C-alpha positions as CSV (number, residue, x, y, z in Angstrom):
1,M,42.1,31.6,6.0
2,P,39.9,33.7,3.7
3,P,36.3,32.7,3.6
4,P,35.2,30.4,0.7
5,N,32.9,33.0,-0.8
6,R,36.0,35.3,-1.3
7,R,38.3,32.5,-2.3
8,F,36.1,31.3,-5.2
9,R,34.5,34.6,-6.1
10,T,36.5,35.1,-9.3
11,A,35.8,31.5,-10.4
12,R,32.1,31.9,-9.7
13,T,32.0,35.2,-11.5
14,I,33.6,33.8,-14.6
15,L,31.3,30.8,-14.6
16,A,28.3,33.0,-14.3
17,L,29.5,35.2,-17.2
18,L,30.2,32.1,-19.2
19,L,26.7,30.7,-18.7
20,R,25.3,34.1,-19.7
21,E,27.5,34.1,-22.8
22,M,26.3,30.6,-23.8
23,E,22.7,31.7,-23.5
24,T,23.0,34.9,-25.5
25,T,25.4,33.7,-28.1
26,H,23.8,30.5,-29.4
27,G,21.1,29.5,-26.8
28,R,18.4,31.6,-28.3
29,A,19.0,30.6,-31.9
30,R,16.7,28.1,-33.4
31,F,19.5,25.6,-34.2
32,G,21.8,26.7,-31.4
33,Y,25.4,25.5,-31.6
34,L,24.6,23.6,-34.9
35,W,25.3,26.9,-36.6
36,A,28.8,27.0,-35.2
37,V,29.5,23.7,-37.0
38,G,27.3,24.3,-40.1
39,E,29.1,27.5,-41.1
40,P,32.6,26.1,-41.5
41,V,31.2,22.9,-43.1
42,A,29.4,25.0,-45.7
43,G,32.6,27.1,-46.4
44,I,34.8,24.0,-46.7
45,L,32.3,22.3,-49.1
46,L,32.1,25.4,-51.3
47,L,35.9,25.6,-51.5
48,T,36.1,21.9,-52.2
49,V,33.6,22.0,-55.1
50,I,35.2,25.1,-56.7
51,F,38.8,24.0,-56.5
52,S,38.2,20.4,-57.4
53,I,36.7,21.6,-60.7
54,A,39.8,23.7,-61.4
55,F,42.5,21.3,-60.1
56,T,43.1,17.6,-60.2
57,A,44.7,17.4,-56.7
58,P,45.1,19.6,-53.7
59,P,48.5,21.2,-52.9
60,V,49.0,18.7,-50.0
61,G,47.4,15.3,-49.5
62,T,44.7,13.7,-51.6
63,S,41.5,15.3,-50.3
64,F,40.5,18.9,-51.2
65,A,38.1,19.0,-48.2
66,F,40.8,17.9,-45.7
67,F,43.3,20.4,-47.1
68,Y,41.0,23.4,-47.0
69,A,39.7,22.4,-43.6
70,S,43.3,22.4,-42.3
71,G,43.5,26.1,-43.2
72,Y,39.9,27.3,-42.8
73,L,39.3,25.9,-39.3
74,P,42.3,27.5,-37.5
75,F,41.7,30.8,-39.3
76,S,38.0,30.7,-38.3
77,A,39.0,29.8,-34.7
78,Y,41.3,32.8,-34.5
79,L,38.7,35.1,-36.0
80,E,35.9,34.0,-33.7
81,I,38.0,34.1,-30.6
82,S,39.5,37.6,-31.3
83,Q,36.0,39.0,-32.2
84,R,34.4,37.6,-29.0
85,V,37.2,38.9,-26.8
86,A,37.3,42.3,-28.4
87,A,33.6,42.9,-27.4
88,S,34.1,41.7,-23.8
89,V,33.8,45.1,-22.1
90,R,31.0,46.3,-24.4
91,F,29.0,43.0,-23.9
92,S,29.4,43.0,-20.1
93,R,29.4,46.8,-19.4
94,P,26.2,46.8,-17.2
95,L,27.8,44.0,-15.0
96,L,31.2,45.7,-14.7
97,A,29.6,48.4,-12.6
98,Y,29.4,45.9,-9.8
99,P,32.6,45.6,-7.6
100,G,32.6,41.8,-7.8
101,V,32.9,41.8,-11.6
102,T,36.1,42.9,-13.4
103,F,37.0,43.4,-17.1
104,L,39.4,40.4,-16.7
105,D,36.5,38.2,-15.7
106,A,34.6,39.2,-18.8
107,I,37.6,38.6,-21.0
108,C,38.3,35.2,-19.5
109,A,34.6,34.1,-19.8
110,R,34.4,35.1,-23.5
111,F,37.7,33.5,-24.3
112,L,37.0,30.2,-22.6
113,L,33.6,29.8,-24.3
114,A,34.9,30.8,-27.7
115,A,38.0,28.6,-27.4
116,V,36.1,25.5,-26.2
117,T,33.4,26.0,-28.9
118,Q,36.0,26.3,-31.7
119,L,37.9,23.3,-30.4
120,A,34.7,21.3,-30.5
121,V,33.9,22.6,-34.0
122,F,37.4,21.7,-35.2
123,A,37.1,18.1,-33.8
124,T,33.6,17.7,-35.3
125,V,34.4,18.9,-38.8
126,I,37.7,17.0,-39.0
127,G,36.0,13.9,-37.7
128,L,33.2,14.3,-40.4
129,I,35.7,14.7,-43.2
130,L,37.7,11.6,-42.1
131,A,34.5,9.6,-41.9
132,V,33.1,10.8,-45.3
133,F,36.2,11.2,-47.5
134,P,38.9,8.6,-48.3
135,V,41.6,10.3,-46.2
136,D,44.5,8.2,-45.0
137,A,45.5,10.6,-42.2
138,I,48.3,10.1,-39.6
139,L,47.7,12.8,-37.0
140,R,50.6,14.2,-35.1
141,W,48.8,15.3,-31.9
142,E,51.5,17.4,-30.3
143,A,52.0,19.5,-33.4
144,L,48.2,19.8,-33.9
145,G,47.8,20.8,-30.3
146,L,50.5,23.4,-30.7
147,G,48.8,24.8,-33.8
148,L,45.4,25.1,-32.0
149,L,47.1,26.7,-29.0
150,M,48.8,29.3,-31.3
151,A,45.4,30.1,-32.9
152,G,43.8,30.5,-29.4
153,M,46.6,32.7,-28.0
154,L,46.7,34.9,-31.0
155,G,43.0,35.4,-30.9
156,L,43.2,36.2,-27.1
157,G,46.1,38.7,-27.6
158,V,44.6,40.5,-30.6
159,G,41.1,40.4,-29.1
160,T,42.3,42.0,-25.8
161,L,44.2,44.7,-27.6
162,N,41.2,45.4,-29.8
163,C,39.0,45.5,-26.8
164,L,41.1,48.4,-25.5
165,L,41.2,50.1,-28.9
166,C,37.4,49.7,-29.5
167,E,36.7,51.4,-26.2
168,M,39.2,54.2,-26.9
169,F,38.1,54.8,-30.5
170,P,34.5,53.7,-31.3
171,S,35.3,53.6,-35.0
172,W,38.2,51.1,-34.6
173,E,36.0,48.0,-34.9
174,R,35.0,49.0,-38.5
175,I,38.5,50.2,-39.4
176,W,40.0,46.8,-38.1
177,A,37.4,44.9,-40.1
178,I,38.4,46.7,-43.3
179,L,42.1,46.3,-42.6
180,T,41.9,42.6,-42.0
181,R,39.4,41.7,-44.8
182,P,42.3,40.4,-47.1
183,L,43.6,38.1,-44.4
184,F,41.6,35.1,-45.8
185,L,43.6,35.4,-49.0
186,L,46.9,36.2,-47.3
187,S,47.0,33.4,-44.6
188,A,48.0,30.4,-46.9
189,I,44.6,28.8,-46.5
190,L,44.1,28.2,-50.3
191,F,47.7,27.5,-51.1
192,Q,51.1,26.4,-49.8
193,F,53.3,29.0,-48.3
194,E,56.3,27.5,-50.0
195,T,54.8,28.1,-53.5
196,V,54.8,31.9,-53.0
197,P,57.7,33.5,-55.0
198,E,60.2,35.9,-53.4
199,P,60.1,38.7,-52.3
200,W,56.4,38.2,-51.5
201,R,57.2,35.1,-49.4
202,D,59.3,37.2,-46.9
203,W,56.4,39.7,-46.5
204,L,53.9,36.9,-46.1
205,W,56.0,35.3,-43.4
206,L,55.2,38.3,-41.2
207,N,51.5,37.3,-41.1
208,P,51.2,35.2,-37.9
209,L,48.2,33.4,-39.3
210,V,50.5,31.8,-41.9
211,H,52.4,30.2,-39.1
212,V,49.1,29.1,-37.3
213,V,47.8,27.4,-40.5
214,G,51.2,25.9,-41.2
215,Q,51.5,24.4,-37.7
216,V,48.0,22.9,-37.9
217,R,48.9,21.3,-41.3
218,I,52.1,19.8,-39.7
219,G,49.8,18.1,-37.3
220,L,47.3,16.9,-39.9
221,F,49.6,15.9,-42.8
222,A,52.4,13.4,-41.9
223,T,54.4,14.4,-45.1
224,Y,54.2,18.2,-44.5
225,D,57.3,19.6,-42.6
226,G,56.4,23.3,-42.6
227,A,60.0,24.4,-42.0
228,Y,59.0,28.1,-42.1
229,V,56.7,27.9,-39.1
230,S,57.8,29.8,-36.0
231,P,55.6,29.1,-33.0
232,G,57.8,31.4,-30.9
233,Y,57.0,34.3,-33.3
234,V,53.3,33.8,-32.9
235,L,53.3,33.3,-29.2
236,A,55.6,36.4,-28.7
237,L,53.2,38.6,-30.7
238,S,50.3,37.2,-28.8
239,A,51.9,37.8,-25.4
240,L,52.9,41.4,-26.5
241,A,49.4,42.2,-27.6
242,L,47.8,40.6,-24.5
243,A,50.1,42.5,-22.2
244,A,49.5,45.8,-23.8
245,G,45.8,45.3,-23.8
246,L,45.6,44.2,-20.2
247,L,48.0,47.0,-19.0
248,F,45.9,49.8,-20.4
249,L,42.6,48.2,-19.7
250,G,43.6,48.0,-16.1
251,R,44.5,51.7,-16.2
252,W,41.3,53.0,-17.9
253,H,38.6,50.3,-17.6
254,R,36.7,52.4,-15.1
255,E,36.5,55.3,-17.5
256,F,35.3,53.0,-20.2
257,V,32.6,51.5,-18.0
258,H,31.3,54.8,-16.5
259,G,32.3,57.2,-19.3
């Protein structure tokens, strides 16, 4: 039987990295994790004010805040998770020189903290909206959970692949930021996917975030069917990106750390 210190070494390493991440990410900020909640709340309120002036009712449901939260929050969760995971090797580079710390430990720690944080943010913001606004919501928990899982797995897959590409090509982080800047407008956050005319709808369907947002809305709106949503498509893309990132990171991570 292996000694306990070897059996639980990986778990202890991930926990230590996670605690370090908590301290450096929000622990030193004046308001700490309140910023994580305040940012999406401010964004949703801004969208609510702007579009409530221009339109009499949201595309789905009766509350502008609830509708825009259903799109903004999963999109924000994906973005935050993918960005955190993409910087895993760079953030933990000094520690990766030790034999007891691997790049996989760093990725797991960053993913777990980002995912738990975004889940807490989602629950808090949705709870605040339901408490403040007159929303008669019937939540479908299985559908909602699947949507959040899709956001998390897509963030993990894209983040892991970008972790590799950022180490291989130092300019990739800026290039990726430019390429993905239009995503907020192309992920069906501000509108219903079904209202997009052909042939643009077929092109828009290829964006996995459209499916993530649609699946979350299926969970939040009892009257929304989201027939176009394909969880298998999102999870397959996520698994492909994750596998590619882990495969080549496993091959070259030592060069990245010591190079």
